[in-house]
C-alpha positions as CSV (number, residue, x, y, z in Angstrom):
1,M,42.7,14.2,-6.3
2,K,41.2,11.8,-8.8
3,K,41.6,8.9,-6.6
4,L,39.6,11.1,-3.9
5,Y,36.8,11.7,-6.7
6,F,36.3,8.2,-7.6
7,N,36.5,6.9,-4.0
8,Y,33.3,9.6,-3.3
9,I,31.5,8.3,-6.5
10,N,32.0,4.6,-5.2
11,T,30.3,5.4,-1.8
12,F,27.1,6.0,-4.0
13,R,27.2,2.8,-5.9
14,G,24.5,-0.3,-5.5
15,L,21.7,2.0,-4.7
16,S,18.3,1.2,-6.6
17,K,16.9,3.6,-9.5
18,E,13.7,4.0,-7.3
19,V,15.9,5.3,-4.6
20,W,17.6,7.9,-6.5
21,W,14.1,9.0,-7.8
22,L,12.8,9.5,-4.4
23,A,16.1,11.3,-3.6
24,L,15.2,13.9,-6.6
25,I,11.8,14.2,-5.4
26,T,12.6,15.2,-2.0
27,L,15.5,17.4,-3.2
28,I,12.7,19.3,-5.6
29,N,10.3,19.5,-2.3
30,R,12.8,20.3,0.1
31,A,14.2,23.0,-2.1
32,G,10.7,24.5,-2.1
33,T,10.3,24.8,1.6
34,M,12.9,27.7,1.7
35,V,10.2,29.8,3.7
36,I,10.5,27.5,6.9
37,P,14.2,28.8,7.8
38,F,12.8,32.4,7.4
39,L,9.5,31.9,9.4
40,S,10.4,33.5,12.5
41,L,11.7,36.4,10.6
42,Y,8.5,36.6,8.5
43,L,6.0,37.0,11.5
44,T,8.3,39.2,13.7
45,K,9.2,41.7,10.8
46,S,6.5,41.3,8.3
47,L,3.4,40.8,10.2
48,D,4.6,42.3,13.5
49,F,3.9,39.4,16.0
50,T,5.8,39.1,19.0
51,L,8.3,36.5,20.1
52,S,5.7,34.9,22.4
53,D,3.2,34.9,19.5
54,V,5.9,33.2,17.3
55,G,6.5,30.6,20.0
56,W,2.9,29.7,20.0
57,I,2.6,29.8,16.2
58,M,5.6,27.3,16.2
59,S,3.7,25.0,18.8
60,F,0.6,24.7,16.2
61,F,3.5,23.9,13.6
62,G,4.8,20.9,15.5
63,L,1.2,19.9,16.6
64,G,0.2,19.8,13.0
65,S,3.5,17.4,12.5
66,V,2.5,15.3,15.1
67,V,-1.0,14.6,13.9
68,G,0.0,14.6,10.0
69,S,2.9,11.9,10.9
70,W,0.4,9.8,12.9
71,I,-2.1,9.8,10.0
72,G,0.7,9.2,7.5
73,G,1.7,6.2,9.3
74,K,-1.7,4.8,9.7
75,L,-2.5,5.3,6.0
76,T,0.7,4.1,4.8
77,D,-0.1,0.7,6.3
78,K,-3.6,0.9,5.1
79,I,-3.2,2.0,1.6
80,G,0.2,2.2,0.5
81,Y,3.3,4.7,0.9
82,Y,2.7,5.7,-2.9
83,K,-0.8,7.3,-2.7
84,V,0.0,8.7,0.9
85,M,3.1,10.6,-0.9
86,F,1.2,12.0,-3.6
87,F,-1.6,13.3,-1.9
88,S,0.8,14.9,0.7
89,L,3.1,16.6,-2.1
90,L,-0.1,18.2,-4.3
91,G,-1.8,19.0,-0.9
92,T,1.3,20.9,0.5
93,G,1.7,22.7,-2.6
94,F,-1.8,24.2,-2.5
95,A,-1.6,25.0,1.2
96,F,1.9,26.8,0.7
97,I,0.2,29.1,-1.7
98,A,-2.7,29.5,0.3
99,M,-0.7,30.7,3.5
100,Q,0.6,33.9,2.2
101,F,-2.8,35.3,2.3
102,V,-3.1,34.7,6.1
103,T,-2.1,37.7,8.4
104,T,-4.1,37.2,11.8
105,F,-2.5,35.2,14.9
106,V,-5.3,32.6,14.9
107,G,-5.5,32.2,11.4
108,F,-2.0,31.7,11.3
109,C,-1.9,29.2,13.9
110,A,-4.7,27.2,12.2
111,G,-3.2,27.6,8.9
112,I,0.2,26.3,9.8
113,F,-1.3,23.6,11.9
114,G,-3.2,22.4,8.3
115,L,0.1,22.7,6.4
116,M,2.1,20.7,8.4
117,L,-0.6,18.1,9.0
118,I,-0.6,17.6,5.0
119,A,3.1,17.9,4.6
120,D,4.4,15.6,7.2
121,M,2.3,12.5,6.2
122,F,4.9,12.3,3.3
123,R,7.6,11.4,5.9
124,P,6.5,7.9,7.7
125,A,5.2,7.0,4.1
126,M,8.8,8.1,2.4
127,F,10.7,6.2,5.0
128,V,8.7,3.1,4.1
129,A,9.1,3.4,0.4
130,L,12.8,4.0,1.2
131,S,13.1,0.9,3.0
132,S,11.2,-1.3,0.2
133,Y,13.3,0.3,-2.4
134,S,16.7,-0.6,-0.8
135,K,18.4,-4.0,-0.3
136,P,19.2,-4.7,3.5
137,E,22.9,-3.8,3.2
138,N,22.2,-0.5,1.6
139,K,19.6,1.0,4.2
140,T,21.9,3.3,5.8
141,R,23.5,4.9,2.5
142,S,19.9,5.1,1.2
143,V,18.8,7.0,4.2
144,T,22.0,9.2,3.8
145,L,21.2,9.8,-0.1
146,I,17.7,11.3,0.8
147,R,19.4,13.2,3.6
148,L,21.8,14.5,1.0
149,A,19.0,15.4,-1.2
150,I,17.2,17.1,1.6
151,N,20.4,19.2,2.6
152,L,21.1,20.1,-0.9
153,G,17.7,21.5,-1.2
154,F,18.4,23.3,2.1
155,S,21.6,24.4,1.0
156,A,20.5,26.1,-2.2
157,G,16.6,27.1,-0.7
158,P,17.6,29.6,2.0
159,A,20.4,31.2,-0.1
160,I,18.1,31.4,-2.9
161,G,15.4,32.5,-0.5
162,G,17.3,35.4,0.7
163,I,17.7,36.5,-2.6
164,I,14.1,36.3,-3.3
165,I,13.0,38.2,-0.1
166,A,15.5,41.0,-1.3
167,T,13.6,41.1,-4.7
168,L,10.0,39.6,-4.6
169,G,9.5,40.0,-0.7
170,Y,8.2,36.9,1.3
171,Q,4.9,36.6,-0.7
172,G,7.3,35.2,-3.9
173,L,8.5,32.4,-1.3
174,F,5.2,31.2,-0.5
175,W,4.5,31.0,-4.3
176,I,7.6,29.1,-5.4
177,D,7.1,26.8,-2.4
178,G,3.6,25.8,-3.6
179,V,4.9,25.4,-7.0
180,T,7.7,23.2,-6.4
181,C,5.8,20.9,-4.1
182,L,3.3,20.4,-6.6
183,S,6.1,19.9,-9.1
184,A,7.5,17.1,-6.8
185,G,4.1,15.3,-6.8
186,I,3.7,15.3,-10.7
187,L,7.4,13.8,-10.9
188,L,6.3,11.0,-8.3
189,L,3.3,10.2,-10.5
190,Q,5.8,9.8,-13.5
191,V,8.8,7.8,-11.9
192,L,7.5,5.8,-9.0
193,N,4.1,4.6,-10.0
194,P,3.7,1.3,-8.5
195,K,3.5,-0.5,-11.8
196,K,6.8,0.9,-12.7
197,S,9.0,0.7,-9.7
198,K,11.0,-2.4,-8.4
199,V,10.4,-3.4,-4.7
200,L,13.8,-4.8,-3.2
201,D,12.5,-5.5,0.3
202,E,8.9,-6.4,0.8
203,L,8.7,-6.9,4.4
204,K,5.4,-8.7,5.6
205,V,5.2,-9.6,9.3
206,E,2.8,-12.4,10.0
207,N,2.3,-11.6,13.7
208,P,3.6,-7.8,13.9
209,V,4.8,-6.5,17.4
210,S,2.9,-3.3,18.2
211,A,5.6,-0.1,18.3
212,Y,3.7,1.0,21.3
213,S,4.8,-2.1,23.3
214,D,8.7,-1.9,22.3
215,K,10.2,-0.4,25.5
216,A,13.7,0.1,23.6
217,F,12.2,1.9,21.1
218,W,10.4,4.2,23.3
219,I,13.6,4.8,25.3
220,F,15.2,5.9,21.6
221,L,12.4,7.9,20.8
222,I,12.7,10.2,24.1
223,A,16.2,10.6,23.3
224,M,15.7,11.7,19.7
225,M,12.9,13.9,20.8
226,L,15.3,15.6,23.3
227,F,18.0,15.8,20.4
228,G,15.3,17.5,18.1
229,A,14.6,20.0,20.6
230,V,18.3,21.0,20.8
231,F,18.8,20.6,17.1
232,L,15.5,22.7,16.0
233,Q,16.7,25.8,17.7
234,Y,18.8,26.3,14.7
235,F,15.6,27.1,12.5
236,S,13.8,29.3,15.0
237,T,15.6,31.0,17.8
238,M,19.1,30.9,16.1
239,P,18.2,33.0,13.0
240,L,16.9,35.7,15.4
241,Y,20.2,35.6,17.4
242,Y,22.1,36.1,13.9
243,K,20.0,39.2,13.4
244,D,19.7,40.6,16.6
245,V,22.9,40.0,18.2
246,H,25.4,39.6,15.3
247,F,23.4,41.8,12.9
248,L,23.4,39.7,9.9
249,S,21.1,40.4,6.8
250,E,18.5,37.7,5.7
251,Q,20.8,37.2,2.7
252,E,23.7,36.2,5.0
253,I,21.7,34.2,7.4
254,G,20.4,32.4,4.2
255,L,24.2,31.8,3.2
256,L,25.2,30.6,7.0
257,L,22.1,28.2,6.8
258,G,23.3,27.3,3.3
259,M,26.7,26.1,4.5
260,N,25.0,23.4,6.6
261,G,23.6,21.6,3.3
262,L,26.7,22.1,1.2
263,V,28.9,20.6,3.8
264,I,26.5,17.8,4.3
265,F,26.3,17.4,0.4
266,L,30.2,17.0,0.1
267,L,31.3,15.1,3.4
268,E,28.1,12.9,4.7
269,M,28.2,9.8,2.2
270,P,32.1,9.4,2.6
271,L,31.5,9.8,6.5
272,I,28.8,7.4,6.9
273,K,30.6,4.8,4.6
274,W,33.4,5.1,6.7
275,L,31.5,4.8,10.1
276,E,29.4,1.9,8.9
277,D,32.9,0.0,8.3
278,S,34.0,1.0,11.6
279,K,33.1,-1.2,14.8
280,F,31.1,1.8,16.3
281,T,27.5,0.8,17.2
282,K,24.6,2.8,15.7
283,V,23.7,4.4,19.5
284,G,27.0,5.0,19.9
285,L,27.2,7.1,16.9
286,M,24.2,8.8,17.7
287,L,25.5,9.6,21.3
288,F,28.7,11.1,19.6
289,G,26.6,13.3,17.2
290,G,24.6,14.5,20.0
291,V,27.8,15.9,21.7
292,L,28.9,17.7,18.8
293,T,25.4,19.3,18.4
294,A,25.6,20.4,22.2
295,L,29.1,21.9,21.7
296,S,27.8,24.2,18.8
297,F,25.9,25.8,21.4
298,V,28.6,26.0,24.1
299,V,31.1,27.4,21.7
300,L,28.7,30.7,21.1
301,L,29.2,31.6,24.9
302,I,33.0,31.6,24.4
303,S,33.4,34.4,22.1
304,N,31.4,37.5,20.4
305,W,33.3,37.4,17.4
306,T,31.0,36.6,14.4
307,G,33.3,34.1,12.8
308,I,32.5,31.7,15.9
309,L,29.0,31.4,14.0
310,I,30.6,29.3,11.5
311,V,32.4,27.3,13.9
312,G,29.1,26.5,15.7
313,M,27.7,25.7,12.4
314,F,30.3,23.1,11.3
315,L,30.1,21.5,14.8
316,M,26.0,21.1,14.4
317,T,26.7,20.1,10.9
318,V,29.0,17.1,11.7
319,G,26.6,16.2,14.7
320,E,23.7,15.9,12.7
321,M,25.5,14.2,9.6
322,I,26.2,11.4,12.4
323,A,23.3,11.5,14.5
324,F,20.4,11.2,12.0
325,P,21.2,8.8,9.3
326,F,22.1,6.4,12.0
327,S,18.8,6.9,13.8
328,N,16.9,6.5,11.0
329,A,18.4,3.2,10.2
330,F,18.1,2.1,13.9
331,A,14.4,2.8,13.5
332,M,14.1,0.9,10.2
333,E,15.9,-1.9,11.7
334,R,13.3,-2.1,14.9
335,A,10.4,-1.8,12.3
336,K,11.2,-5.0,10.9
337,K,9.3,-6.8,13.4
338,G,6.1,-4.8,13.6
339,N,4.0,-2.4,11.1
340,Q,6.7,-0.3,9.3
341,G,4.3,2.6,9.0
342,E,3.3,2.6,13.1
343,Y,7.2,2.5,13.7
344,M,8.2,5.2,11.1
345,A,5.2,7.5,12.4
346,L,6.3,7.3,16.0
347,Y,10.1,8.2,15.1
348,T,8.7,11.2,12.7
349,I,6.4,11.9,15.8
350,A,9.4,11.9,18.1
351,F,10.5,15.4,16.2
352,S,7.2,16.6,15.6
353,F,7.0,16.7,19.7
354,A,10.2,18.6,19.6
355,H,8.6,21.3,17.3
356,I,6.0,21.6,19.5
357,F,7.7,22.3,22.8
358,S,11.4,23.5,21.4
359,H,10.4,26.5,19.1
360,N,8.0,27.9,21.9
361,S,10.2,27.1,24.7
362,G,13.2,28.6,22.8
363,M,11.4,31.7,22.3
364,Q,10.2,32.3,25.8
365,L,13.3,31.5,26.9
366,V,15.0,34.3,24.8
367,S,12.3,36.5,25.5
368,S,12.7,36.3,29.4
369,L,16.1,35.2,29.9
370,G,18.3,36.3,26.8
371,F,20.2,34.3,24.3
372,D,23.3,33.3,26.5
373,K,21.3,31.4,29.2
374,T,19.1,29.9,26.6
375,W,22.0,28.2,25.1
376,L,22.8,26.9,28.5
377,V,19.4,25.5,28.8
378,V,19.5,24.1,25.4
379,T,23.2,22.4,26.3
380,G,21.4,20.7,29.5
381,I,18.8,19.2,27.1
382,A,21.3,17.8,25.0
383,V,22.9,16.3,28.2
384,L,19.5,14.8,29.1
385,S,19.3,13.5,25.5
386,A,22.8,11.6,26.1
387,F,21.7,9.9,29.3
388,F,18.8,8.3,27.8
389,M,20.9,7.1,24.8
390,F,23.3,5.5,27.8
391,I,20.1,3.9,29.2
392,L,19.3,2.6,25.8
393,V,22.9,0.9,25.4
394,G,22.2,-1.0,28.5
395,F,18.9,-2.0,27.5
396,L,19.9,-3.5,24.3
397,K,22.4,-5.4,25.9
398,R,19.9,-6.8,28.0
399,E,17.5,-7.4,25.1
400,K,20.7,-9.4,23.4
401,K,21.1,-11.6,26.2
402,E,17.6,-12.5,26.4
403,L,17.6,-13.8,22.7
């Protein structure tokens, strides 16, 4: 047991102080977005919106994310990642506090669009900061540490969120979300000030390649958008499935979603370290992660036993543990030949587009076809994502031969 513990600790060695601070800021920020997993429940149960209404609101959620990611990437290349991250954290805090007072359908569409526009300016800036604060050989593990922070926050967030809903109601969530985002912004100001931070990989490209002309990157983005459409069902239609089909309470749903973050916190870094030392390619690992995520929906069709929900959650968790760190690392690797903000903005926009279409289409499918047929459609989308990954493998091989 002692050897296992030290082997686990060793997987974190060599990461810079700045990466650890960035992880802590991300942890505080993510723990404070506990309202997001409960958003579909809040809209249907507290505001009495229909599933169709929720689908459209989630589309504005995704649209705001697209615009915010694009603006965040542009601003990062122009004014730097520090200013963009600071503005985003503070703006998101005030926006969360304001959202509790919005009760109309049109108002919520506009509000969630504005909230996500400000919030997702943070993402491309954070990825560029992460790349700057990491040595080249540590980038995948640095990404994994940030994901651990995100998922530790996500593990605690929903579990605490369920308790807050039971005691203070949904309004309490909005206040806590806002205050934690503001706290993360203040911490950023204190510990990652450019005058105090040490840049380890400052990349300046003389003749940058436009991300928009990188064909391999576009194939990768399509595959990631489709994968995101599958993965994001766990944060919109899946909580409704837990409640309406398996009759779980908000607290039980929070604990089940929290299991995802806990497993990632315990296992992801050793898994990534082992996979990094293996002979598997990044694209091959992304493909395998996508297959496991698809299987997490397939198993739900096998049995009505409530325990199958844990099996599905575990398969999805392992799938995302593999797919996301290596997709992040692949994107940062490609970004070295162009404007990093532009590349990382497009990477985050791929998932933002998934937000636009996946939540809405998922809700519409559940409303018209039911959950089981919806899971079949989701599995088909996962297969399509794998197909584009196969195309990417061939494209990269041809690209390598041309060099």
